[in-house]
N, CA, C and O atoms as a GROMACS GRO file, in nm:
protein
  432
    1MET      N    1  -1.984   1.723  -0.391
    1MET     CA    2  -1.880   1.619  -0.420
    1MET      C    3  -1.949   1.487  -0.478
    1MET      O    4  -2.037   1.433  -0.411
    2PRO      N    5  -1.916   1.441  -0.589
    2PRO     CA    6  -1.988   1.316  -0.646
    2PRO      C    7  -1.950   1.200  -0.548
    2PRO      O    8  -1.849   1.198  -0.479
    3LYS      N    9  -2.056   1.094  -0.554
    3LYS     CA   10  -2.042   0.988  -0.473
    3LYS      C   11  -1.922   0.901  -0.495
    3LYS      O   12  -1.872   0.834  -0.404
    4THR      N   13  -1.879   0.903  -0.621
    4THR     CA   14  -1.757   0.812  -0.651
    4THR      C   15  -1.639   0.870  -0.589
    4THR      O   16  -1.559   0.794  -0.535
    5ARG      N   17  -1.620   1.000  -0.591
    5ARG     CA   18  -1.509   1.068  -0.536
    5ARG      C   19  -1.514   1.050  -0.382
    5ARG      O   20  -1.412   1.018  -0.320
    6ARG      N   21  -1.621   1.070  -0.326
    6ARG     CA   22  -1.636   1.061  -0.174
    6ARG      C   23  -1.604   0.920  -0.133
    6ARG      O   24  -1.535   0.900  -0.033
    7ARG      N   25  -1.654   0.816  -0.211
    7ARG     CA   26  -1.629   0.678  -0.170
    7ARG      C   27  -1.474   0.653  -0.190
    7ARG      O   28  -1.409   0.586  -0.110
    8ALA      N   29  -1.425   0.706  -0.291
    8ALA     CA   30  -1.271   0.689  -0.305
    8ALA      C   31  -1.188   0.750  -0.196
    8ALA      O   32  -1.087   0.694  -0.153
    9LEU      N   33  -1.233   0.870  -0.150
    9LEU     CA   34  -1.163   0.927  -0.041
    9LEU      C   35  -1.177   0.850   0.096
    9LEU      O   36  -1.081   0.834   0.172
   10VAL      N   37  -1.303   0.806   0.122
   10VAL     CA   38  -1.325   0.709   0.235
   10VAL      C   39  -1.252   0.584   0.233
   10VAL      O   40  -1.199   0.540   0.335
   11GLU      N   41  -1.244   0.519   0.110
   11GLU     CA   42  -1.167   0.398   0.103
   11GLU      C   43  -1.025   0.426   0.118
   11GLU      O   44  -0.954   0.344   0.175
   12GLY      N   45  -0.975   0.539   0.072
   12GLY     CA   46  -0.831   0.574   0.076
   12GLY      C   47  -0.793   0.606   0.223
   12GLY      O   48  -0.679   0.582   0.265
   13PHE      N   49  -0.890   0.662   0.303
   13PHE     CA   50  -0.866   0.697   0.433
   13PHE      C   51  -0.859   0.571   0.518
   13PHE      O   52  -0.773   0.563   0.605
   14TRP      N   53  -0.944   0.475   0.497
   14TRP     CA   54  -0.935   0.346   0.573
   14TRP      C   55  -0.823   0.266   0.529
   14TRP      O   56  -0.772   0.186   0.607
   15ALA      N   57  -0.779   0.280   0.406
   15ALA     CA   58  -0.664   0.207   0.365
   15ALA      C   59  -0.536   0.256   0.436
   15ALA      O   60  -0.449   0.179   0.474
   16LEU      N   61  -0.532   0.385   0.451
   16LEU     CA   62  -0.425   0.443   0.532
   16LEU      C   63  -0.428   0.409   0.675
   16LEU      O   64  -0.323   0.395   0.737
   17ASP      N   65  -0.546   0.394   0.731
   17ASP     CA   66  -0.565   0.356   0.859
   17ASP      C   67  -0.521   0.207   0.888
   17ASP      O   68  -0.461   0.177   0.991
   18ARG      N   69  -0.554   0.117   0.789
   18ARG     CA   70  -0.497  -0.015   0.799
   18ARG      C   71  -0.344  -0.030   0.788
   18ARG      O   72  -0.284  -0.118   0.849
   19PHE      N   73  -0.284   0.060   0.708
   19PHE     CA   74  -0.142   0.055   0.698
   19PHE      C   75  -0.076   0.104   0.825
   19PHE      O   76   0.031   0.054   0.860
   20LEU      N   77  -0.134   0.197   0.893
   20LEU     CA   78  -0.088   0.245   1.024
   20LEU      C   79  -0.123   0.157   1.141
   20LEU      O   80  -0.095   0.193   1.255
   21GLY      N   81  -0.182   0.047   1.119
   21GLY     CA   82  -0.222  -0.049   1.233
   21GLY      C   83  -0.359  -0.033   1.277
   21GLY      O   84  -0.388  -0.065   1.393
   22GLY      N   85  -0.448   0.013   1.197
   22GLY     CA   86  -0.592   0.031   1.230
   22GLY      C   87  -0.671  -0.099   1.240
   22GLY      O   88  -0.792  -0.091   1.262
   23LYS      N   89  -0.610  -0.221   1.227
   23LYS     CA   90  -0.679  -0.342   1.230
   23LYS      C   91  -0.667  -0.402   1.367
   23LYS      O   92  -0.738  -0.497   1.402
   24LEU      N   93  -0.574  -0.344   1.446
   24LEU     CA   94  -0.549  -0.395   1.583
   24LEU      C   95  -0.672  -0.365   1.674
   24LEU      O   96  -0.737  -0.262   1.658
   25PRO      N   97  -0.703  -0.456   1.772
   25PRO     CA   98  -0.803  -0.414   1.866
   25PRO      C   99  -0.774  -0.298   1.946
   25PRO      O  100  -0.656  -0.270   1.965
   26PRO      N  101  -0.863  -0.227   1.995
   26PRO     CA  102  -0.832  -0.104   2.072
   26PRO      C  103  -0.789  -0.141   2.215
   26PRO      O  104  -0.830  -0.242   2.272
   27THR      N  105  -0.704  -0.052   2.269
   27THR     CA  106  -0.654  -0.070   2.407
   27THR      C  107  -0.754  -0.008   2.494
   27THR      O  108  -0.847   0.061   2.451
   28ARG      N  109  -0.730  -0.037   2.629
   28ARG     CA  110  -0.835   0.021   2.720
   28ARG      C  111  -0.844   0.182   2.714
   28ARG      O  112  -0.954   0.236   2.722
   29VAL      N  113  -0.742   0.246   2.701
   29VAL     CA  114  -0.741   0.386   2.687
   29VAL      C  115  -0.817   0.427   2.559
   29VAL      O  116  -0.896   0.520   2.564
   30GLN      N  117  -0.794   0.358   2.445
   30GLN     CA  118  -0.872   0.387   2.326
   30GLN      C  119  -1.027   0.352   2.342
   30GLN      O  120  -1.115   0.418   2.286
   31LEU      N  121  -1.049   0.258   2.412
   31LEU     CA  122  -1.197   0.228   2.437
   31LEU      C  123  -1.257   0.351   2.517
   31LEU      O  124  -1.364   0.403   2.483
   32PHE      N  125  -1.186   0.391   2.621
   32PHE     CA  126  -1.244   0.503   2.707
   32PHE      C  127  -1.258   0.636   2.623
   32PHE      O  128  -1.359   0.706   2.633
   33VAL      N  129  -1.154   0.668   2.539
   33VAL     CA  130  -1.163   0.785   2.451
   33VAL      C  131  -1.273   0.775   2.353
   33VAL      O  132  -1.342   0.874   2.328
   34GLY      N  133  -1.292   0.658   2.296
   34GLY     CA  134  -1.408   0.642   2.207
   34GLY      C  135  -1.546   0.653   2.267
   34GLY      O  136  -1.642   0.689   2.200
   35ARG      N  137  -1.553   0.621   2.390
   35ARG     CA  138  -1.681   0.629   2.454
   35ARG      C  139  -1.710   0.768   2.513
   35ARG      O  140  -1.827   0.801   2.532
   36HIS      N  141  -1.607   0.850   2.544
   36HIS     CA  142  -1.624   0.984   2.604
   36HIS      C  143  -1.553   1.090   2.539
   36HIS      O  144  -1.470   1.157   2.600
   37PRO      N  145  -1.583   1.111   2.407
   37PRO     CA  146  -1.503   1.220   2.338
   37PRO      C  147  -1.519   1.355   2.372
   37PRO      O  148  -1.422   1.430   2.380
   38LEU      N  149  -1.639   1.392   2.394
   38LEU     CA  150  -1.670   1.536   2.430
   38LEU      C  151  -1.625   1.561   2.578
   38LEU      O  152  -1.562   1.665   2.597
   39ALA      N  153  -1.646   1.488   2.672
   39ALA     CA  154  -1.594   1.509   2.809
   39ALA      C  155  -1.461   1.522   2.816
   39ALA      O  156  -1.418   1.615   2.885
   40LEU      N  157  -1.372   1.440   2.754
   40LEU     CA  158  -1.230   1.448   2.756
   40LEU      C  159  -1.183   1.572   2.673
   40LEU      O  160  -1.090   1.641   2.714
   41ALA      N  161  -1.244   1.597   2.566
   41ALA     CA  162  -1.194   1.716   2.499
   41ALA      C  163  -1.225   1.841   2.577
   41ALA      O  164  -1.144   1.934   2.575
   42ALA      N  165  -1.332   1.849   2.640
   42ALA     CA  166  -1.361   1.968   2.734
   42ALA      C  167  -1.263   1.974   2.841
   42ALA      O  168  -1.215   2.084   2.867
   43ALA      N  169  -1.224   1.869   2.909
   43ALA     CA  170  -1.130   1.856   3.011
   43ALA      C  171  -0.997   1.907   2.976
   43ALA      O  172  -0.929   1.978   3.049
   44ILE      N  173  -0.960   1.862   2.849
   44ILE     CA  174  -0.812   1.904   2.797
   44ILE      C  175  -0.825   2.050   2.775
   44ILE      O  176  -0.739   2.123   2.825
   45GLY      N  177  -0.934   2.108   2.698
   45GLY     CA  178  -0.939   2.245   2.682
   45GLY      C  179  -0.938   2.332   2.802
   45GLY      O  180  -0.882   2.442   2.802
   46LEU      N  181  -1.000   2.285   2.903
   46LEU     CA  182  -1.004   2.353   3.033
   46LEU      C  183  -0.870   2.354   3.100
   46LEU      O  184  -0.833   2.454   3.161
   47ALA      N  185  -0.802   2.252   3.091
   47ALA     CA  186  -0.673   2.235   3.152
   47ALA      C  187  -0.571   2.326   3.087
   47ALA      O  188  -0.488   2.384   3.157
   48VAL      N  189  -0.574   2.340   2.950
   48VAL     CA  190  -0.479   2.431   2.878
   48VAL      C  191  -0.527   2.573   2.911
   48VAL      O  192  -0.442   2.660   2.928
   49PHE      N  193  -0.643   2.600   2.921
   49PHE     CA  194  -0.693   2.751   2.978
   49PHE      C  195  -0.642   2.775   3.109
   49PHE      O  196  -0.595   2.884   3.141
   50ALA      N  197  -0.650   2.664   3.196
   50ALA     CA  198  -0.607   2.695   3.337
   50ALA      C  199  -0.443   2.717   3.333
   50ALA      O  200  -0.392   2.799   3.409
   51VAL      N  201  -0.376   2.652   3.253
   51VAL     CA  202  -0.230   2.678   3.247
   51VAL      C  203  -0.202   2.826   3.209
   51VAL      O  204  -0.113   2.888   3.267
   52PHE      N  205  -0.276   2.882   3.115
   52PHE     CA  206  -0.252   3.018   3.074
   52PHE      C  207  -0.305   3.120   3.178
   52PHE      O  208  -0.247   3.226   3.199
   53ALA      N  209  -0.417   3.084   3.240
   53ALA     CA  210  -0.492   3.179   3.332
   53ALA      C  211  -0.446   3.178   3.481
   53ALA      O  212  -0.473   3.271   3.557
   54ALA      N  213  -0.373   3.068   3.520
   54ALA     CA  214  -0.359   3.054   3.662
   54ALA      C  215  -0.238   3.132   3.725
   54ALA      O  216  -0.237   3.154   3.847
   55PRO      N  217  -0.136   3.174   3.645
   55PRO     CA  218  -0.028   3.236   3.719
   55PRO      C  219  -0.083   3.374   3.784
   55PRO      O  220  -0.185   3.428   3.743
   56PRO      N  221  -0.010   3.419   3.880
   56PRO     CA  222  -0.069   3.537   3.957
   56PRO      C  223  -0.061   3.670   3.884
   56PRO      O  224  -0.135   3.763   3.916
   57ASP      N  225   0.030   3.680   3.786
   57ASP     CA  226   0.043   3.800   3.712
   57ASP      C  227  -0.032   3.795   3.581
   57ASP      O  228   0.012   3.860   3.486
   58THR      N  229  -0.138   3.726   3.568
   58THR     CA  230  -0.212   3.708   3.440
   58THR      C  231  -0.268   3.833   3.382
   58THR      O  232  -0.337   3.907   3.452
   59GLN      N  233  -0.241   3.861   3.249
   59GLN     CA  234  -0.296   3.974   3.188
   59GLN      C  235  -0.415   3.930   3.092
   59GLN      O  236  -0.437   3.810   3.071
   60ALA      N  237  -0.484   4.023   3.038
   60ALA     CA  238  -0.604   3.994   2.956
   60ALA      C  239  -0.562   3.919   2.831
   60ALA      O  240  -0.640   3.842   2.776
   61VAL      N  241  -0.438   3.942   2.785
   61VAL     CA  242  -0.397   3.869   2.661
   61VAL      C  243  -0.365   3.720   2.693
   61VAL      O  244  -0.382   3.632   2.609
   62ASP      N  245  -0.318   3.697   2.817
   62ASP     CA  246  -0.297   3.557   2.859
   62ASP      C  247  -0.434   3.482   2.857
   62ASP      O  248  -0.440   3.367   2.812
   63ILE      N  249  -0.538   3.542   2.901
   63ILE     CA  250  -0.674   3.485   2.920
   63ILE      C  251  -0.715   3.449   2.774
   63ILE      O  252  -0.748   3.335   2.744
   64GLN      N  253  -0.710   3.554   2.682
   64GLN     CA  254  -0.754   3.536   2.538
   64GLN      C  255  -0.666   3.414   2.480
   64GLN      O  256  -0.719   3.325   2.413
   65ALA      N  257  -0.536   3.417   2.507
   65ALA     CA  258  -0.457   3.312   2.443
   65ALA      C  259  -0.489   3.179   2.497
   65ALA      O  260  -0.476   3.080   2.426
   66GLY      N  261  -0.533   3.172   2.627
   66GLY     CA  262  -0.571   3.045   2.681
   66GLY      C  263  -0.705   3.000   2.630
   66GLY      O  264  -0.726   2.881   2.606
   67LEU      N  265  -0.793   3.089   2.615
   67LEU     CA  266  -0.921   3.057   2.546
   67LEU      C  267  -0.905   2.991   2.399
   67LEU      O  268  -0.966   2.890   2.362
   68VAL      N  269  -0.816   3.063   2.324
   68VAL     CA  270  -0.802   3.022   2.189
   68VAL      C  271  -0.723   2.880   2.184
   68VAL      O  272  -0.765   2.785   2.117
   69PHE      N  273  -0.616   2.876   2.254
   69PHE     CA  274  -0.536   2.752   2.252
   69PHE      C  275  -0.608   2.633   2.311
   69PHE      O  276  -0.598   2.520   2.261
   70GLY      N  277  -0.689   2.663   2.429
   70GLY     CA  278  -0.776   2.556   2.486
   70GLY      C  279  -0.879   2.506   2.387
   70GLY      O  280  -0.895   2.385   2.372
   71ALA      N  281  -0.951   2.598   2.319
   71ALA     CA  282  -1.048   2.566   2.224
   71ALA      C  283  -0.988   2.483   2.109
   71ALA      O  284  -1.045   2.381   2.070
   72LEU      N  285  -0.873   2.527   2.056
   72LEU     CA  286  -0.814   2.461   1.943
   72LEU      C  287  -0.770   2.315   1.989
   72LEU      O  288  -0.802   2.218   1.921
   73LEU      N  289  -0.703   2.305   2.098
   73LEU     CA  290  -0.658   2.178   2.146
   73LEU      C  291  -0.782   2.090   2.174
   73LEU      O  292  -0.776   1.971   2.142
   74GLY      N  293  -0.893   2.142   2.231
   74GLY     CA  294  -1.007   2.067   2.262
   74GLY      C  295  -1.074   2.015   2.136
   74GLY      O  296  -1.117   1.900   2.131
   75LEU      N  297  -1.082   2.102   2.031
   75LEU     CA  298  -1.136   2.062   1.904
   75LEU      C  299  -1.052   1.950   1.828
   75LEU      O  300  -1.104   1.861   1.761
   76THR      N  301  -0.919   1.967   1.845
   76THR     CA  302  -0.837   1.874   1.777
   76THR      C  303  -0.852   1.728   1.851
   76THR      O  304  -0.856   1.626   1.782
   77TYR      N  305  -0.858   1.724   1.979
   77TYR     CA  306  -0.870   1.618   2.053
   77TYR      C  307  -1.011   1.552   2.036
   77TYR      O  308  -1.020   1.430   2.043
   78TYR      N  309  -1.123   1.631   2.015
   78TYR     CA  310  -1.239   1.586   1.988
   78TYR      C  311  -1.251   1.516   1.847
   78TYR      O  312  -1.323   1.418   1.830
   79GLY      N  313  -1.177   1.570   1.750
   79GLY     CA  314  -1.167   1.514   1.625
   79GLY      C  315  -1.103   1.378   1.636
   79GLY      O  316  -1.156   1.281   1.582
   80THR      N  317  -0.997   1.369   1.698
   80THR     CA  318  -0.920   1.240   1.719
   80THR      C  319  -1.003   1.131   1.789
   80THR      O  320  -1.007   1.014   1.753
   81ALA      N  321  -1.068   1.182   1.889
   81ALA     CA  322  -1.159   1.091   1.962
   81ALA      C  323  -1.285   1.039   1.874
   81ALA      O  324  -1.335   0.927   1.887
   82THR      N  325  -1.322   1.125   1.792
   82THR     CA  326  -1.442   1.078   1.709
   82THR      C  327  -1.387   0.989   1.594
   82THR      O  328  -1.462   0.904   1.546
   83TYR      N  329  -1.260   1.003   1.549
   83TYR     CA  330  -1.200   0.916   1.452
   83TYR      C  331  -1.188   0.786   1.516
   83TYR      O  332  -1.218   0.686   1.450
   84GLU      N  333  -1.144   0.774   1.650
   84GLU     CA  334  -1.127   0.646   1.722
   84GLU      C  335  -1.264   0.575   1.737
   84GLU      O  336  -1.272   0.453   1.728
   85ARG      N  337  -1.362   0.649   1.757
   85ARG     CA  338  -1.493   0.586   1.766
   85ARG      C  339  -1.542   0.530   1.640
   85ARG      O  340  -1.604   0.423   1.640
   86ALA      N  341  -1.519   0.594   1.533
   86ALA     CA  342  -1.546   0.541   1.398
   86ALA      C  343  -1.457   0.418   1.368
   86ALA      O  344  -1.508   0.323   1.308
   87ARG      N  345  -1.336   0.415   1.402
   87ARG     CA  346  -1.246   0.300   1.390
   87ARG      C  347  -1.299   0.177   1.466
   87ARG      O  348  -1.294   0.063   1.420
   88GLN      N  349  -1.346   0.206   1.575
   88GLN     CA  350  -1.400   0.088   1.662
   88GLN      C  351  -1.530   0.042   1.596
   88GLN      O  352  -1.551  -0.080   1.593
   89ARG      N  353  -1.614   0.119   1.546
   89ARG     CA  354  -1.733   0.089   1.478
   89ARG      C  355  -1.700  -0.002   1.353
   89ARG      O  356  -1.769  -0.100   1.323
   90ARG      N  357  -1.596   0.036   1.287
   90ARG     CA  358  -1.556  -0.028   1.162
   90ARG      C  359  -1.509  -0.164   1.203
   90ARG      O  360  -1.548  -0.263   1.141
   91LEU      N  361  -1.420  -0.176   1.314
   91LEU     CA  362  -1.368  -0.307   1.351
   91LEU      C  363  -1.479  -0.403   1.387
   91LEU      O  364  -1.472  -0.522   1.356
   92ILE      N  365  -1.584  -0.351   1.453
   92ILE     CA  366  -1.704  -0.442   1.477
   92ILE      C  367  -1.773  -0.475   1.350
   92ILE      O  368  -1.798  -0.593   1.326
   93ARG      N  369  -1.804  -0.384   1.271
   93ARG     CA  370  -1.866  -0.411   1.153
   93ARG      C  371  -1.796  -0.504   1.052
   93ARG      O  372  -1.863  -0.575   0.976
   94ASP      N  373  -1.658  -0.505   1.052
   94ASP     CA  374  -1.581  -0.598   0.969
   94ASP      C  375  -1.571  -0.733   1.033
   94ASP      O  376  -1.534  -0.828   0.965
   95GLY      N  377  -1.605  -0.750   1.174
   95GLY     CA  378  -1.595  -0.871   1.242
   95GLY      C  379  -1.448  -0.903   1.293
   95GLY      O  380  -1.406  -1.016   1.319
   96ILE      N  381  -1.380  -0.786   1.302
   96ILE     CA  382  -1.242  -0.804   1.346
   96ILE      C  383  -1.227  -0.814   1.501
   96ILE      O  384  -1.148  -0.888   1.558
   97TRP      N  385  -1.316  -0.728   1.562
   97TRP     CA  386  -1.307  -0.724   1.703
   97TRP      C  387  -1.455  -0.716   1.758
   97TRP      O  388  -1.542  -0.652   1.699
   98GLU      N  389  -1.476  -0.781   1.870
   98GLU     CA  390  -1.606  -0.776   1.934
   98GLU      C  391  -1.591  -0.721   2.073
   98GLU      O  392  -1.513  -0.775   2.151
   99PRO      N  393  -1.666  -0.610   2.109
   99PRO     CA  394  -1.644  -0.552   2.230
   99PRO      C  395  -1.697  -0.663   2.344
   99PRO      O  396  -1.793  -0.738   2.328
  100ARG      N  397  -1.619  -0.656   2.455
  100ARG     CA  398  -1.653  -0.735   2.571
  100ARG      C  399  -1.770  -0.670   2.643
  100ARG      O  400  -1.770  -0.550   2.672
  101THR      N  401  -1.868  -0.750   2.668
  101THR     CA  402  -1.993  -0.704   2.738
  101THR      C  403  -1.964  -0.736   2.887
  101THR      O  404  -1.898  -0.833   2.923
  102THR      N  405  -2.020  -0.644   2.968
  102THR     CA  406  -1.996  -0.676   3.113
  102THR      C  407  -2.102  -0.767   3.167
  102THR      O  408  -2.218  -0.758   3.125
  103THR      N  409  -2.071  -0.846   3.250
  103THR     CA  410  -2.170  -0.940   3.310
  103THR      C  411  -2.224  -0.884   3.441
  103THR      O  412  -2.152  -0.818   3.516
  104THR      N  413  -2.345  -0.910   3.464
  104THR     CA  414  -2.411  -0.868   3.581
  104THR      C  415  -2.402  -0.973   3.690
  104THR      O  416  -2.360  -1.085   3.660
  105THR      N  417  -2.435  -0.947   3.807
  105THR     CA  418  -2.405  -1.036   3.923
  105THR      C  419  -2.490  -1.160   3.909
  105THR      O  420  -2.449  -1.270   3.948
  106SER      N  421  -2.618  -1.144   3.849
  106SER     CA  422  -2.700  -1.265   3.836
  106SER      C  423  -2.650  -1.365   3.728
  106SER      O  424  -2.687  -1.483   3.728
  107GLU      N  425  -2.566  -1.316   3.638
  107GLU     CA  426  -2.507  -1.407   3.533
  107GLU      C  427  -2.400  -1.490   3.578
  107GLU      O  428  -2.372  -1.592   3.515
  108ARG      N  429  -2.331  -1.453   3.689
  108ARG     CA  430  -2.210  -1.515   3.740
  108ARG      C  431  -2.247  -1.639   3.795
  108ARG      O  432  -2.161  -1.712   3.846
   0.00000   0.00000   0.00000
């Protein structure tokens, strides 16, 4: 893909993000999701798998469906969390939002 087309796609994506409210500072949940995308995606995938595999009369097809749906939902969630991390980096880069730093006991 030529660089001009790639740049146009990236700029179009961020324009859509701004239209949908992407210039707003992240909430506490969004901060957490941006910091831990893989752990939360794995937890959601395992939770979906458990819903399929937990009933007492579980068949092999149920376990296979649980694996497939858990993996798909986990991957979808991981992509969403990765997007949120990129959005937060862009907000910092553009000077719109500055992450709050934690203070240690000696600084208080």
